[in-house]
C-alpha positions as CSV (number, residue, x, y, z in Angstrom):
1,M,-58.4,-21.9,-11.0
2,Y,-56.4,-25.1,-10.4
3,R,-56.6,-26.2,-6.8
4,Q,-58.9,-23.3,-5.8
5,Q,-60.3,-25.4,-2.9
6,R,-56.9,-25.4,-1.2
7,F,-56.7,-21.6,-1.3
8,E,-60.2,-21.6,0.2
9,E,-59.0,-23.8,3.1
10,L,-56.1,-21.4,3.8
11,L,-58.0,-18.1,3.5
12,V,-61.7,-18.3,3.9
13,G,-62.9,-16.8,7.2
14,K,-59.5,-15.3,8.0
15,R,-58.7,-11.7,9.1
16,V,-55.7,-10.7,7.1
17,L,-53.0,-8.0,7.3
18,I,-51.0,-7.4,4.1
19,A,-47.7,-6.1,5.5
20,G,-45.9,-4.2,2.7
21,Y,-47.6,-3.1,-0.5
22,G,-45.0,-3.1,-3.2
23,R,-45.3,-5.3,-6.2
24,E,-45.7,-8.5,-4.3
25,G,-48.1,-7.0,-1.8
26,R,-50.4,-5.7,-4.6
27,S,-50.2,-9.2,-6.2
28,T,-51.3,-10.8,-2.9
29,H,-54.2,-8.4,-2.5
30,T,-55.4,-9.0,-6.0
31,L,-55.5,-12.8,-5.5
32,I,-56.9,-13.1,-1.9
33,R,-59.8,-10.8,-2.6
34,Q,-61.5,-13.8,-4.3
35,W,-61.8,-15.4,-0.8
36,V,-61.4,-12.7,1.8
37,P,-63.9,-9.8,1.9
38,A,-62.5,-6.2,1.9
39,D,-63.5,-5.6,5.5
40,S,-61.3,-8.5,6.6
41,I,-58.2,-7.2,4.8
42,T,-56.0,-4.5,6.2
43,I,-53.2,-3.0,4.0
44,A,-50.1,-1.5,5.6
45,C,-47.6,0.0,3.3
46,N,-44.7,0.7,5.6
47,D,-43.3,0.0,9.1
48,E,-45.3,2.8,10.7
49,E,-48.6,1.6,9.2
50,I,-47.8,-2.0,10.0
51,F,-47.0,-1.3,13.7
52,A,-50.1,0.9,14.0
53,A,-52.3,-1.9,12.6
54,L,-50.8,-4.5,14.9
55,A,-51.2,-2.2,18.0
56,R,-54.8,-1.4,17.0
57,A,-55.6,-5.1,16.6
58,R,-54.1,-5.9,20.0
59,N,-56.0,-3.1,21.7
60,E,-59.2,-4.2,20.2
61,G,-58.6,-7.8,21.0
62,K,-59.0,-8.7,17.3
63,A,-55.7,-10.3,16.3
64,Y,-55.0,-11.1,12.7
65,D,-55.3,-14.7,11.7
66,L,-52.7,-14.2,8.9
67,I,-50.1,-11.6,8.4
68,I,-48.8,-11.9,4.8
69,K,-45.4,-10.3,5.0
70,S,-43.5,-8.8,2.0
71,P,-40.0,-10.2,1.6
72,G,-38.2,-6.9,2.4
73,I,-39.6,-6.6,5.9
74,P,-37.4,-8.3,8.6
75,T,-39.3,-10.9,10.7
76,M,-37.5,-9.3,13.7
77,K,-39.7,-6.3,13.4
78,F,-42.8,-8.3,14.3
79,E,-41.4,-9.8,17.5
80,G,-43.4,-8.6,20.5
81,R,-46.1,-7.1,18.3
82,C,-48.0,-10.3,17.2
83,E,-48.0,-14.0,17.5
84,L,-45.2,-15.0,15.1
85,D,-47.0,-18.2,14.0
86,T,-49.5,-15.9,12.2
87,L,-46.7,-14.7,9.9
88,T,-46.9,-16.0,6.4
89,S,-46.0,-14.8,2.9
90,Q,-47.0,-15.1,-0.7
91,T,-44.3,-17.7,-1.2
92,D,-45.5,-19.7,1.8
93,L,-49.1,-19.8,0.6
94,F,-48.1,-20.6,-2.9
95,M,-45.9,-23.5,-1.8
96,Q,-48.6,-24.9,0.4
97,V,-50.8,-25.2,-2.7
98,Y,-48.3,-25.7,-5.6
99,G,-45.0,-26.8,-3.9
100,D,-45.2,-30.2,-5.6
101,L,-45.2,-28.5,-9.0
102,T,-42.2,-26.3,-8.2
103,I,-38.4,-26.3,-8.8
104,G,-36.9,-23.8,-6.4
105,V,-33.4,-22.3,-6.5
106,T,-31.7,-20.4,-3.8
107,G,-28.2,-19.4,-2.7
108,T,-26.3,-16.2,-1.9
109,K,-25.0,-15.9,-5.5
110,G,-25.9,-17.5,-8.8
111,K,-29.5,-18.2,-8.3
112,S,-30.9,-15.9,-11.0
113,T,-28.6,-17.4,-13.7
114,T,-29.3,-21.0,-12.5
115,T,-33.0,-20.4,-12.3
116,S,-33.2,-18.8,-15.7
117,L,-31.1,-21.6,-17.2
118,I,-33.3,-24.4,-15.8
119,Y,-36.4,-22.5,-17.1
120,H,-34.8,-22.0,-20.5
121,V,-33.9,-25.7,-20.9
122,L,-37.2,-27.0,-19.6
123,S,-39.1,-24.6,-21.9
124,Q,-37.1,-25.8,-24.9
125,S,-37.2,-29.5,-24.2
126,K,-40.5,-30.0,-22.2
127,G,-42.6,-27.1,-23.4
128,R,-44.8,-29.3,-25.6
129,E,-45.7,-31.6,-22.8
130,H,-45.8,-29.1,-19.9
131,H,-46.6,-25.5,-19.2
132,V,-43.3,-24.2,-17.8
133,L,-43.4,-20.9,-15.9
134,L,-40.8,-18.7,-14.4
135,A,-41.5,-16.6,-11.2
136,G,-40.4,-15.6,-7.7
137,N,-37.5,-13.4,-6.8
138,I,-36.5,-13.1,-10.4
139,G,-39.3,-10.5,-11.0
140,T,-42.8,-12.1,-11.4
141,P,-44.7,-12.6,-8.1
142,L,-45.7,-16.2,-7.7
143,F,-49.4,-15.2,-7.3
144,D,-49.3,-13.6,-10.8
145,I,-49.0,-17.0,-12.4
146,V,-51.7,-18.8,-10.4
147,E,-54.4,-18.4,-13.1
148,Q,-52.0,-20.1,-15.7
149,L,-51.4,-23.3,-13.7
150,D,-52.8,-26.7,-14.4
151,E,-51.9,-30.3,-13.5
152,E,-49.1,-30.3,-16.2
153,S,-47.4,-27.2,-15.1
154,I,-43.8,-26.9,-14.0
155,V,-42.9,-23.8,-12.0
156,V,-39.3,-22.7,-11.8
157,A,-38.8,-20.2,-9.0
158,E,-35.9,-18.2,-7.7
159,L,-36.3,-17.9,-4.0
160,S,-34.6,-15.4,-1.7
161,C,-33.8,-15.9,2.0
162,H,-36.7,-13.5,2.8
163,Q,-39.1,-15.6,0.8
164,L,-38.0,-18.9,2.3
165,E,-37.9,-17.9,6.0
166,N,-41.6,-18.5,6.8
167,I,-42.5,-21.4,4.5
168,H,-44.3,-24.5,5.7
169,R,-43.8,-26.4,2.4
170,A,-40.7,-26.3,0.2
171,P,-40.5,-26.9,-3.5
172,H,-40.5,-30.5,-4.8
173,V,-37.1,-30.0,-6.3
174,G,-34.7,-27.6,-4.5
175,V,-31.3,-26.3,-5.2
176,I,-29.0,-24.5,-2.7
177,L,-26.0,-23.2,-4.5
178,N,-24.0,-21.6,-1.7
179,L,-24.0,-19.6,1.5
180,F,-22.0,-16.5,2.1
181,Q,-22.4,-13.5,4.4
182,E,-25.2,-11.3,3.0
183,H,-28.2,-9.4,4.2
184,L,-26.8,-9.0,7.7
185,D,-28.9,-5.9,8.0
186,H,-32.0,-8.1,7.8
187,Y,-31.0,-10.8,10.3
188,R,-29.5,-11.0,13.8
189,D,-26.5,-12.8,12.5
190,Y,-25.1,-14.9,9.7
191,R,-26.5,-18.1,11.2
192,D,-30.1,-16.7,11.1
193,Y,-29.5,-15.9,7.4
194,Q,-28.2,-19.4,6.8
195,L,-31.2,-21.0,8.5
196,A,-33.6,-19.0,6.3
197,K,-31.9,-20.4,3.2
198,M,-31.9,-23.9,4.7
199,Q,-35.7,-23.9,4.9
200,M,-35.4,-25.1,1.3
201,M,-34.3,-28.5,2.7
202,L,-36.0,-28.5,6.0
203,K,-39.5,-28.0,4.7
204,Q,-39.3,-30.7,2.0
205,Q,-41.0,-34.0,2.2
206,A,-39.7,-37.5,1.8
207,S,-40.7,-37.6,-1.9
208,D,-38.7,-34.4,-2.7
209,H,-35.2,-33.8,-3.9
210,C,-32.6,-31.2,-3.0
211,F,-29.3,-30.5,-4.7
212,Y,-26.5,-28.7,-2.8
213,C,-22.9,-27.7,-3.6
214,T,-20.3,-29.4,-1.4
215,D,-17.6,-26.8,-2.5
216,N,-19.2,-24.4,0.0
217,R,-18.0,-25.1,3.5
218,D,-20.8,-23.2,5.3
219,L,-23.5,-25.0,3.3
220,V,-21.9,-28.4,4.0
221,E,-21.7,-27.6,7.8
222,R,-25.4,-26.7,7.9
223,V,-26.4,-29.8,6.0
224,R,-24.4,-32.0,8.4
225,E,-25.9,-30.2,11.4
226,L,-29.5,-30.3,10.2
227,R,-29.4,-33.8,8.5
228,P,-31.6,-35.5,11.2
229,H,-34.4,-33.0,10.3
230,I,-34.2,-33.4,6.5
231,A,-36.6,-35.9,4.9
232,A,-35.8,-35.3,1.2
233,T,-33.4,-37.2,-1.0
234,L,-30.2,-35.1,-1.0
235,H,-28.0,-34.8,-4.1
236,P,-24.6,-33.3,-3.3
237,Y,-22.4,-32.1,-6.2
238,S,-19.2,-30.2,-6.7
239,L,-17.1,-28.4,-9.3
240,H,-15.0,-31.6,-9.5
241,D,-18.2,-33.5,-10.6
242,A,-18.8,-30.9,-13.3
243,H,-15.3,-31.3,-14.7
244,R,-15.5,-35.1,-14.5
245,A,-18.9,-35.0,-16.3
246,A,-17.2,-33.1,-19.2
247,I,-19.4,-30.0,-18.8
248,D,-16.5,-27.8,-19.9
249,P,-16.8,-28.5,-23.7
250,L,-20.5,-27.6,-23.8
251,Q,-21.1,-24.5,-25.9
252,T,-22.0,-21.6,-23.6
253,T,-21.4,-17.8,-23.1
254,L,-21.2,-18.2,-19.4
255,K,-17.7,-17.7,-18.0
256,G,-15.9,-19.0,-14.9
257,D,-15.9,-22.0,-12.6
258,H,-18.8,-20.7,-10.7
259,N,-20.9,-20.7,-13.8
260,L,-19.6,-24.2,-14.7
261,S,-20.9,-25.4,-11.3
262,N,-24.2,-23.7,-11.9
263,I,-24.5,-25.3,-15.4
264,F,-23.8,-28.7,-13.9
265,V,-26.5,-28.5,-11.2
266,A,-29.0,-27.2,-13.8
267,K,-28.2,-30.2,-15.9
268,Q,-28.8,-32.5,-13.0
269,V,-32.1,-30.9,-12.2
270,C,-33.2,-31.1,-15.8
271,A,-32.1,-34.8,-16.0
272,L,-34.3,-35.5,-13.0
273,M,-37.2,-33.9,-15.0
274,G,-36.5,-36.2,-18.0
275,V,-34.3,-34.0,-20.2
276,T,-31.6,-35.8,-22.2
277,D,-28.0,-34.8,-22.4
278,G,-28.4,-33.8,-26.0
279,S,-31.4,-31.7,-25.4
280,F,-29.7,-29.9,-22.5
281,A,-26.6,-29.1,-24.6
282,E,-28.8,-27.8,-27.4
283,A,-30.7,-25.5,-25.1
284,L,-27.6,-24.4,-23.2
285,A,-26.1,-23.2,-26.5
286,T,-28.9,-20.7,-27.0
287,F,-29.0,-19.4,-23.4
288,K,-27.9,-15.8,-23.0
289,G,-26.5,-14.7,-19.7
290,L,-28.4,-12.2,-17.6
291,P,-27.6,-8.5,-17.4
292,H,-25.2,-7.3,-14.7
293,R,-23.6,-10.8,-14.3
294,L,-20.2,-10.7,-16.0
295,E,-22.0,-8.8,-18.7
296,L,-19.9,-7.8,-21.7
297,V,-20.4,-4.0,-22.2
298,G,-18.2,-3.8,-25.2
299,T,-14.7,-2.8,-26.3
300,Y,-14.1,0.9,-26.5
301,H,-10.7,2.5,-27.4
302,G,-9.3,-1.0,-27.2
303,I,-10.4,-1.6,-23.6
304,T,-13.0,-4.3,-22.9
305,F,-15.5,-3.4,-20.2
306,Y,-17.5,-5.9,-18.1
307,N,-20.4,-5.1,-15.9
308,D,-20.7,-7.4,-12.9
309,S,-22.8,-5.1,-10.7
310,I,-24.7,-8.1,-9.2
311,S,-21.5,-9.0,-7.3
312,T,-22.3,-7.6,-3.8
313,I,-20.1,-9.9,-1.8
314,P,-16.4,-10.5,-1.9
315,Q,-16.6,-14.1,-3.0
316,A,-18.5,-13.1,-6.2
317,T,-15.8,-10.5,-7.0
318,I,-13.1,-13.1,-6.6
319,A,-15.0,-15.5,-8.9
320,A,-15.4,-12.8,-11.5
321,M,-11.7,-11.9,-11.4
322,K,-10.8,-15.6,-11.8
323,A,-13.3,-16.0,-14.7
324,L,-11.7,-13.3,-16.8
325,N,-8.2,-12.9,-18.1
326,D,-6.3,-9.6,-18.3
327,V,-8.4,-7.6,-15.8
328,E,-6.2,-4.6,-15.4
329,T,-8.7,-2.2,-13.7
330,L,-11.2,-3.1,-11.0
331,I,-14.0,-1.0,-9.5
332,L,-14.7,-2.0,-5.9
333,G,-17.0,-0.8,-3.1
334,G,-20.4,0.8,-2.4
335,Y,-22.8,0.6,0.5
336,D,-21.1,-1.0,3.6
337,R,-23.3,-3.7,5.3
338,G,-20.6,-4.9,7.6
339,I,-19.8,-8.2,5.9
340,D,-16.3,-9.7,6.2
341,Y,-13.9,-8.7,3.5
342,G,-11.1,-10.9,4.7
343,A,-11.1,-13.2,1.7
344,L,-11.0,-10.3,-0.8
345,V,-8.3,-8.6,1.2
346,S,-6.2,-11.7,1.0
347,F,-6.9,-12.1,-2.7
348,L,-5.9,-8.5,-3.5
349,A,-2.8,-8.7,-1.3
350,L,-1.4,-11.2,-3.9
351,P,-3.4,-10.1,-7.0
352,P,-3.4,-11.5,-10.5
353,A,-0.4,-10.2,-12.4
354,S,-2.6,-8.3,-14.8
355,L,-4.3,-6.1,-12.1
356,H,-2.7,-2.7,-11.9
357,H,-5.6,-0.3,-11.0
358,I,-8.4,-0.3,-8.4
359,A,-11.1,2.3,-7.9
360,F,-12.5,2.3,-4.4
361,V,-16.0,3.5,-4.0
362,G,-18.2,4.4,-1.0
363,E,-17.8,3.3,2.6
364,A,-17.3,-0.3,1.6
365,G,-14.5,0.7,-0.7
366,R,-12.9,2.8,1.9
367,R,-13.1,-0.1,4.4
368,I,-11.6,-2.5,1.9
369,L,-8.7,-0.1,1.3
370,A,-8.2,0.4,5.0
371,D,-8.2,-3.3,5.6
372,L,-5.6,-3.8,2.8
373,S,-3.4,-1.0,4.2
374,N,-3.6,-2.6,7.7
375,S,-3.0,-6.1,6.4
376,H,0.4,-7.9,6.6
377,H,1.0,-7.6,2.9
378,G,-0.9,-4.5,1.9
379,L,-1.3,-3.5,-1.7
380,T,1.7,-4.0,-4.0
381,D,3.4,-1.0,-5.3
382,S,2.3,-1.9,-8.8
383,I,-1.4,-1.1,-7.9
384,Q,-2.5,2.5,-8.7
385,I,-5.6,3.5,-6.7
386,L,-8.5,6.0,-7.0
387,Q,-10.9,6.9,-4.2
388,T,-14.1,8.6,-5.3
389,D,-17.8,8.1,-5.2
390,N,-18.3,9.8,-8.6
391,Y,-18.9,7.2,-11.3
392,R,-18.3,9.6,-14.1
393,A,-14.9,10.4,-12.7
394,I,-14.3,6.6,-12.2
395,V,-15.1,5.8,-15.8
396,D,-12.9,8.7,-17.1
397,W,-10.1,7.3,-14.9
398,C,-10.6,3.8,-16.2
399,F,-10.3,5.0,-19.8
400,N,-7.1,6.9,-18.9
401,V,-5.2,4.2,-17.0
402,T,-6.4,0.9,-18.7
403,S,-4.2,-0.4,-21.5
404,E,-5.5,-1.4,-24.9
405,G,-6.2,-5.1,-25.0
406,K,-7.0,-5.2,-21.3
407,I,-10.2,-5.5,-19.2
408,C,-11.9,-3.0,-16.9
409,L,-14.3,-4.8,-14.5
410,L,-17.0,-3.4,-12.4
411,S,-17.4,-6.0,-9.6
412,P,-18.1,-4.0,-6.5
413,A,-18.3,-6.7,-3.7
414,A,-20.8,-4.4,-2.0
415,A,-24.4,-3.3,-2.2
416,S,-25.4,-0.1,-4.2
417,Y,-27.8,1.6,-1.9
418,D,-25.5,4.5,-1.0
419,S,-25.7,6.0,-4.4
420,F,-28.2,3.9,-6.5
421,K,-31.7,2.4,-6.1
422,N,-30.3,-1.1,-6.7
423,F,-27.5,-3.0,-8.4
424,E,-29.4,-2.8,-11.7
425,E,-29.3,1.0,-11.7
426,R,-25.6,0.9,-10.8
427,G,-24.9,-1.4,-13.7
428,E,-26.9,0.6,-16.2
429,T,-25.2,3.8,-15.1
430,F,-21.8,2.2,-15.6
431,K,-22.7,0.9,-19.0
432,Q,-24.2,4.3,-20.1
433,L,-21.0,6.2,-18.9
434,V,-18.8,3.7,-20.8
435,R,-20.8,3.8,-24.0
436,T,-21.0,7.6,-24.1
437,H,-17.4,8.4,-23.0
438,L,-15.8,10.9,-25.4
């Protein structure tokens, strides 16, 4: 194993609690068993087991040296139960060993597409010289690729706020796309969420690089505030830079200004890694967008359906609406996490001329509709609405009200947990209902 000694330094002789035993927790267990004996590892699958293990350790006077936390468990839950400096994560341990080999991408929205595009381009253009691997929040736990790494490897990792919050070393090349209100059920407030994301910059070294988008006001404010604590070389960029660099004419299936911005930063990162403009354009032309991200479902009875189930915040829905022409019917809402819908309410109060129908779903949909009704402008008389949590009824309604030649868009601006396991299940359900509609 490449750099095995470093893992030994981090793990040998340690008493370890694995907090959370989903896919990442199991991956962690598999790897650390090489250096930590079974009687020094405690596995806790859920909150109840975690709290019991911590209480038992405290009562016995045998505190854990390392608590390897799964991303979905809020750090807040450990306060008062253990020394917080014992908290670590698979991402933290991986970065301490392989951070210098890693390109990391984070942001509230766009990180999966940008990560996948960077990986695709580097695989196409650098694959003969380097072993390029994709991992992280995008689906493959970082520890699952450890056995494949060598001195020529390049790791492209999508990193969530949960994965970044406890790191001691950030990736050699970082990208922060944007900051919007998200995961407020996991953090005390929006600022804590922002600071988790900003670890991408704060834990970089002087030899590292970080790209960040200056179109995002909250991100610019955090960079300005934290600048004295940032050692890396910063690379600000904007949508204006993308237009000026003539990114627009490049052949791609990705739609909208938000994707144009993501393509531009991917190009900048790949250029830093030695990829020529020609090689980037060639690879971009063969890149296919990811499911549930402005995904074309198809045209049925003359109506074109798009699945944008990944849009779980208002800014993503606004971007989707702007990216597509002739959206006549929009499906909004789902699980309400208390985020601010002011921007979406303002957008819908003066909607695109093509928009004539909105289906409002779940508690979030009902709140958006209530906010619209209470706003100064309200919904225009030209907007017909439907309120229901039944997706079959929604799809039937969409077929009935949407005109031929127009677009029906699922872009909920809300999480899916009220009715679905995740946004993927919501998107797949929508696609299935559309494709099987009689």
